[in-house]
C-alpha positions in Angstrom: 24.2 -8.7 2.8 25.0 -5.0 2.7 24.7 -2.9 -0.4 26.1 0.2 1.3 28.4 1.2 -1.5 25.6 0.7 -4.1 23.4 3.0 -2.1 26.1 5.7 -1.7 26.7 5.6 -5.4 23.0 6.1 -6.0 22.9 8.9 -3.5 25.5 11.0 -5.3 23.4 10.9 -8.4 20.7 12.9 -6.7 20.5 16.5 -7.9 19.8 17.8 -4.4 22.8 17.3 -2.0 20.8 17.1 1.2 17.6 15.5 -0.1 17.1 11.7 0.1 17.4 9.9 -3.2 14.1 8.0 -3.8 14.5 4.6 -5.4 12.0 2.0 -6.5 13.1 -1.6 -7.1 10.8 -3.4 -9.5 10.1 -7.1 -9.7 12.6 -9.0 -11.9 11.2 -10.4 -15.1 11.0 -14.1 -15.6 12.5 -14.7 -19.1 13.1 -18.4 -18.6 9.7 -19.4 -19.9 9.3 -21.7 -16.8 6.2 -20.9 -14.7 8.0 -22.5 -11.7 10.0 -19.3 -11.5 7.0 -17.1 -11.6 7.5 -15.5 -8.1 11.3 -15.4 -8.1 11.4 -11.8 -9.4 9.4 -10.7 -6.3 12.0 -12.3 -4.0 14.9 -10.7 -5.8 13.3 -7.3 -5.6 12.5 -7.7 -1.9 16.1 -8.6 -1.1 17.4 -5.5 -2.8 14.7 -3.3 -1.3 15.7 -4.5 2.2 19.4 -3.7 1.7 18.8 -0.3 0.3 16.3 0.7 3.0 18.9 0.5 5.8 21.1 3.2 4.4 20.9 6.9 5.4 20.2 9.3 2.6 18.3 6.7 0.6 14.5 6.5 0.6 13.3 3.2 -0.9 9.7 2.7 -2.0 8.2 -0.1 0.1 7.3 -3.3 -1.7 3.8 -3.0 -0.4 3.3 0.3 -2.2 4.7 -1.2 -5.4 2.3 -4.1 -5.0 -0.6 -1.7 -4.6 0.3 0.4 -7.6 0.8 -2.6 -9.8 -2.7 -3.7 -8.9 -4.1 -0.2 -9.4 -2.5 0.0 -12.9 -3.3 -3.6 -13.7 0.4 -4.3 -14.3 0.8 -7.5 -12.3 1.8 -9.5 -15.4 3.7 -6.7 -17.2 7.3 -6.9 -18.2 9.1 -4.4 -15.9 12.5 -4.5 -17.6 11.0 -2.4 -20.4 12.3 1.2 -19.8 8.9 2.9 -20.7 7.0 0.6 -18.2 9.7 1.2 -15.6 9.4 5.0 -16.0 5.6 4.8 -15.7 5.8 2.8 -12.5 8.6 5.0 -11.1 6.6 8.1 -11.7 3.6 6.6 -10.0 5.7 5.9 -6.9 7.4 9.4 -7.0 10.8 7.8 -7.4 13.9 9.4 -8.9 15.6 6.2 -10.0 14.3 2.7 -10.7 16.1 -0.6 -10.6 14.8 -3.2 -13.1 16.1 -6.8 -13.7 15.4 -10.1 -15.4 16.6 -13.6 -15.3 16.9 -16.7 -17.6 17.4 -20.2 -16.3 18.6 -23.1 -18.5 19.7 -25.9 -16.2 22.2 -26.0 -14.7 23.0 -22.4 -15.5 21.3 -19.1 -14.8 21.7 -15.5 -16.0 20.8 -12.4 -14.1 20.5 -8.9 -15.7 20.0 -5.5 -13.9 19.6 -1.9 -14.9 19.6 1.4 -13.1 17.3 3.9 -14.8 16.9 7.7 -14.2 13.1 8.4 -14.2 13.3 12.0 -15.4 15.2 11.2 -18.6 14.8 7.5 -19.2 18.6 7.2 -19.3 20.1 3.8 -18.3 22.7 4.9 -15.8 24.2 1.4 -15.4 23.6 -2.1 -16.7 25.2 -5.4 -15.7 24.8 -9.1 -16.4 26.1 -12.3 -14.7 25.9 -16.0 -15.5 26.5 -18.9 -13.1 25.2 -22.2 -11.7 21.7 -22.2 -10.1 23.0 -24.1 -7.1 25.2 -21.0 -6.3 22.3 -18.6 -6.8 23.1 -16.3 -3.9 26.7 -16.0 -4.9 25.4 -15.1 -8.4 23.1 -12.5 -7.0 26.1 -11.1 -5.0 28.1 -10.8 -8.2 25.3 -9.0 -9.9 25.2 -6.4 -7.1 29.0 -6.0 -7.2 28.9 -5.5 -10.9 26.3 -2.7 -10.5 28.7 -0.9 -8.2 31.7 -1.1 -10.5 32.3 2.2 -12.2 29.8 4.2 -10.2 31.1 7.2 -8.2 32.8 6.8 -4.8 32.6 3.0 -4.8 35.4 1.1 -3.1 35.6 -2.7 -2.3 33.0 -5.4 -2.6 29.6 -6.0 -0.9 29.6 -8.6 1.9 28.4 -12.2 1.1 24.9 -13.2 2.0 23.8 -16.3 3.9 21.6 -17.9 1.3 22.1 -21.0 -0.8 20.7 -22.3 -4.1 17.9 -21.1 -6.3 15.4 -23.4 -4.6 15.8 -21.5 -1.4 15.2 -18.2 -3.2 12.1 -19.7 -4.8 10.6 -20.8 -1.5 11.3 -17.4 -0.1 9.7 -15.6 -3.0 6.6 -18.0 -2.9 6.2 -17.2 0.8 6.1 -13.5 0.0 3.6 -14.1 -2.7 1.3 -16.1 -0.3 1.5 -13.3 2.2 0.5 -10.7 -0.5 -2.5 -12.9 -1.3 -3.6 -13.0 2.3 -2.6 -16.6 3.0 -0.6 -16.0 6.2 -0.6 -19.6 7.3 0.7 -20.9 4.0 3.3 -18.0 4.0 4.5 -18.9 7.4 4.9 -22.6 6.5 6.8 -21.8 3.3 9.1 -19.3 5.1 9.8 -21.8 7.8 10.9 -24.2 5.1 13.2 -21.6 3.7 14.9 -21.0 7.1 15.4 -24.8 7.5 17.1 -24.9 4.1 19.3 -21.9 4.7 19.8 -21.2 8.4 22.1 -18.3 7.6 19.5 -16.5 5.4 18.8 -13.6 7.9 16.2 -11.9 5.8 14.0 -15.1 5.8 14.1 -15.1 9.6 13.0 -11.4 9.6 10.2 -12.0 7.2 9.1 -15.1 9.1 8.7 -13.1 12.3 6.7 -10.4 10.5 4.4 -13.0 9.0 3.9 -14.8 12.4 3.1 -11.5 14.1 0.4 -10.8 11.5 -0.9 -14.3 11.7 -1.3 -14.2 15.5 -2.7 -10.7 15.4 -5.4 -12.0 13.1 -6.0 -15.0 15.3 -6.2 -12.8 18.4 -8.8 -10.6 16.8 -10.9 -13.5 15.3 -10.8 -15.8 18.3 -11.5 -13.2 21.0 -14.5 -14.2 23.0 -17.5 -13.9 20.8 -21.1 -14.0 21.8 -23.3 -16.6 20.1 -24.7 -14.0 17.7 -21.2 -12.6 16.9 -19.9 -16.1 16.3 -22.8 -16.9 14.0 -22.4 -13.7 12.0 -18.6 -14.2 11.8 -19.0 -17.7 10.4 -21.4 -16.3 7.8 -18.9 -13.6 6.8 -16.2 -16.3 6.4 -18.4 -18.2 4.0 -19.3 -15.2 1.9 -15.7 -13.9 1.7 -14.7 -17.2 0.2 -17.0 -16.5 -2.7 -16.3 -14.5 -5.9 -15.5 -10.8 -5.8 -19.0 -9.3 -6.3 -21.5 -7.0 -4.6 -22.4 -9.6 -2.0 -18.8 -10.2 -1.0 -18.4 -6.4 -0.8 -21.3 -6.2 1.6 -19.9 -8.9 3.9 -16.4 -7.3 3.8 -18.0 -4.1 5.0 -19.8 -5.9 7.8 -16.5 -7.4 8.9 -15.0 -3.9 8.9 -17.7 -2.6 11.2 -17.2 -5.6 13.6 -13.4 -5.0 13.7 -13.9 -1.2 14.2 -16.1 -2.0 17.3 -13.4 -4.4 18.5 -10.9 -1.5 18.3 -13.3 0.9 20.1 -13.6 -1.7 22.9 -9.8 -1.5 23.5 -9.5 2.3 23.7 -9.8 2.4 27.4 -6.8 0.1 27.8 -3.1 0.6 27.2 -2.0 1.5 23.7 -0.3 -1.8 23.2 -3.7 -3.6 23.2 -5.0 -1.3 20.5 -2.5 -2.0 17.8 -3.4 -5.6 16.9 -7.2 -5.1 16.4 -6.4 -1.8 14.6 -4.1 -3.6 12.2 -6.7 -6.2 11.6 -9.2 -3.5 10.7 -6.7 -1.9 8.4 -6.0 -5.2 6.6 -9.7 -5.8 6.1 -10.3 -2.3 4.7 -7.3 -2.7 2.4 -8.8 -5.9 1.1 -12.1 -4.1 0.6 -10.3 -1.4 -1.5 -8.7 -4.1 -3.6 -12.0 -5.8 -4.2 -13.7 -2.5 -5.2 -10.9 -1.7 -7.5 -11.2 -5.2 -9.1 -14.9 -4.6 -9.8 -13.9 -1.2 -11.3 -11.6 -3.0 -13.7 -14.2 -5.2 -15.2 -17.2 -2.8 -15.4 -18.2 -0.8 -18.3 -19.9 1.9 -16.2 -18.3 5.0 -14.7 -14.8 4.4 -13.3 -15.0 4.3 -9.5 -18.8 4.2 -9.7 -20.7 3.6 -6.5 -21.2 -0.1 -5.8 -24.7 -1.0 -4.7 -24.3 -3.8 -2.3 -26.8 -6.7 -2.7 -29.2 -7.7 0.1 -27.6 -9.4 3.1 -29.1 -12.8 4.1 -32.2 -12.1 6.1 -30.9 -14.1 9.1 -27.7 -12.0 9.0 -29.7 -8.8 8.8 -31.4 -9.7 12.0 -28.0 -10.3 13.6 -26.9 -6.9 12.4 -29.8 -5.2 14.2 -29.2 -7.3 17.4 -25.5 -6.4 17.5 -26.0 -2.7 16.5 -23.8 -3.1 13.4 -24.7 -0.8 10.5 -26.2 -2.3 7.4 -23.8 -2.0 4.5 -24.6 0.8 2.0 -23.3 1.7 -1.5 -19.7 2.9 -1.6 -16.7 3.5 -3.8 -13.0 2.7 -3.6 -12.1 6.3 -3.1 -14.6 6.7 -0.3 -13.2 3.7 1.6 -9.7 5.0 1.1 -10.5 8.4 2.6 -12.4 6.7 5.5 -9.3 4.6 6.2 -7.1 7.8 6.0 -9.4 9.4 8.6 -8.9 6.4 10.9 -5.2 5.8 10.6 -4.1 9.5 10.3 -6.8 11.3 12.3 -8.1 8.7 14.7 -11.7 8.7 13.4 -13.3 5.2 14.0 -16.6 4.5 12.2 -18.2 3.8 15.5 -20.9 6.1 17.0 -20.0 7.9 20.2 -16.2 7.2 20.0 -13.8 10.1 20.4 -11.0 10.3 17.9 -7.7 8.8 19.1 -4.3 9.7 17.6 -3.4 6.2 16.4 -0.4 7.7 14.4 1.2 8.6 17.8 0.9 4.9 18.7 2.6 3.8 15.5 4.0 6.3 13.0 3.5 3.8 10.1 -0.3 4.6 10.3 0.4 8.2 9.3 2.7 7.0 6.5 0.0 4.7 5.1 -2.6 7.5 5.4 -0.6 9.9 3.3 0.1 7.2 0.7 -3.6 6.5 0.4 -4.4 10.2 -0.2 -1.9 10.2 -3.1 -3.6 7.1 -4.5 -7.0 8.8 -4.2 -5.7 11.8 -6.2 -4.4 9.5 -8.9 -7.7 7.7 -9.1 -9.6 11.0 -9.3 -7.6 12.0 -12.3 -8.1 8.6 -13.9 -11.8 8.7 -13.2 -12.1 12.2 -14.9 -10.3 11.0 -18.0 -12.5 7.9 -18.2 -15.7 9.7 -17.7 -14.9 12.4 -20.2 -14.7 9.7 -22.9 -17.9 8.1 -21.5 -19.8 11.4 -21.5 -18.6 12.2 -25.0 -19.9 8.9 -26.4 -23.2 9.5 -24.6 -23.3 13.1 -25.8 -23.4 14.5 -22.3 -21.6 17.7 -21.1 -17.9 17.1 -20.6 -18.1 19.7 -17.8 -19.7 17.1 -15.6 -16.4 15.2 -15.5 -14.5 18.4 -14.7 -16.8 19.2 -11.8 -16.5 15.6 -10.5 -12.7 15.9 -10.7 -12.6 19.2 -8.8 -14.9 17.8 -6.1 -12.8 14.7 -5.7 -9.5 16.6 -5.6 -10.8 19.1 -3.0 -12.1 16.3 -0.7 -8.7 14.5 -0.9 -6.6 17.7 -0.4 -8.7 18.8 2.5 -8.1 15.5 4.2 -4.3 15.8 3.4 -4.4 19.3 5.1 -5.9 17.7 8.2 -3.1 15.2 8.2 -0.6 18.1 8.1 -2.3 19.8 11.1 -2.2 16.5 13.0 1.6 16.3 12.2 2.1 19.9 13.4 2.7 21.2 9.8 0.2 24.1 9.9 2.0 26.1 7.2 1.8 23.2 4.8 -1.9 22.8 5.6 -2.7 26.4 4.9 -0.7 26.4 1.6 -2.7 23.3 0.4 -6.0 24.8 1.3 -5.2 28.2 -0.1 -4.2 26.5 -3.3 -7.7 24.9 -3.5 -9.3 28.4 -3.2 -7.2 29.7 -6.0 -7.7 26.8 -8.4 -11.4 26.1 -7.7 -13.1 29.5 -6.8 -16.5 28.2 -7.9 -16.4 24.8 -6.2 -19.3 24.0 -3.8 -16.7 23.3 -1.1 -15.2 26.9 -1.3 -16.7 28.1 1.9 -15.8 25.0 3.8 -12.2 25.3 2.6 -12.1 29.0 3.9 -13.5 27.9 7.2 -10.7 25.2 7.5 -8.1 27.9 6.8 -9.5 30.1 9.6 -9.5 27.2 12.0 -5.9 26.5 11.3 -4.9 30.2 11.6 -6.5 30.9 14.9 -5.4 27.6 16.4 -8.8 26.6 17.5 -8.9 23.5 15.2 -12.7 23.8 15.2 -14.9 24.7 12.3 -17.7 27.3 12.9 -20.3 24.5 13.3 -18.2 23.0 16.2 -16.8 20.1 14.3 -13.1 19.4 15.1 -10.6 19.9 12.4 -8.3 17.4 14.2 -9.7 16.3 17.5 -7.9 13.2 18.3 -6.4 12.4 21.7 -3.2 10.5 22.4 -3.7 6.8 23.3 -3.0 5.9 26.9 
């Protein structure tokens, strides 16, 4: 299905003629009261996101970024059709417009509603509603899209028909997406395969199936690579502990797995770039899971937001294996720390393995740089959230509020310095200097003032090395 006309209509709404219009499509609300339809809203949103993303001039926020923000804001079970909630999410994703929707199902009929909302004003630019039979779900969805187009500028004709079938097909598709989001790649592949069998003409299901299978086999390749006896024993122990509750022990073993995967990437660096991507993606997935788990602990603790998590003692037999395999013992960490470390790996090529030179992984796959920049933005949001949380905490404990201000400044500087390094790696030296100079002007008394000045000098003289010899961006292109 093509929504080209819908996209063009949205594009002309942008205030800047040559800038891409940024759109976020939120999950549709389940107003049917039937839990069997719990995931359908995710499938509807994914279909629309996919269509919009193929059109020049339209920048659509990826569903993965939406999923991450919803987890961050604890909005997974929120109603997205509400304009205020939609505005909040849209702003968090830096979108100009947001599409929201809802559905009601009373057998054998179904109703779909959709709205186009301008983030800056909260104005509902267009709203449309359709009703039809559930066994003609994809035709119903097609009518909804067509209705959204009617009356919008420069719209002629109708969108093309899609290759789907009834609502059961859409539900299986949505459930497969949800299983993938929860890390169950095997279950997701089986459910998506069922979807393709039910609707052979549903092209998007085929595309998602291939993505899931690539992820599944990449994970298998990494996990089943020849392991020594000690590595196999440690890996089995990690599996057992990661199946447990999200607590400090699980965090410790997640960090151990990250160290093992980083070593696996390092072992591939002497080979062709194509062999690096799968283990690097496995490392990325593990670290993203670690971030989610740290954020989950943040959400239920009464101590400082983004406080350092003190990992519990690793089983003594596993501790012996760590020493034998030269894997670092896990130490206390925070969600923001892990995010910036992952930024350093994906965007700047710094693997957390001793003696390994940085490799420009972003040259191997540009998506790594995109992910790195998104993580920096998320860190900045969390720094502000932590400062607001801690000001209230310090106030209750009669501690100086300035402590929270100092922590906020330090966190912002660390994140923006990293973002400037990404600019240098991308060849955007002027942007890097502007960001660093902005830090000097805003935080003249910060402890990182001198370091920021040194970074500016390194960018200006083109040496990309700090006075102490450390590289500003020292990665080499993969072979």
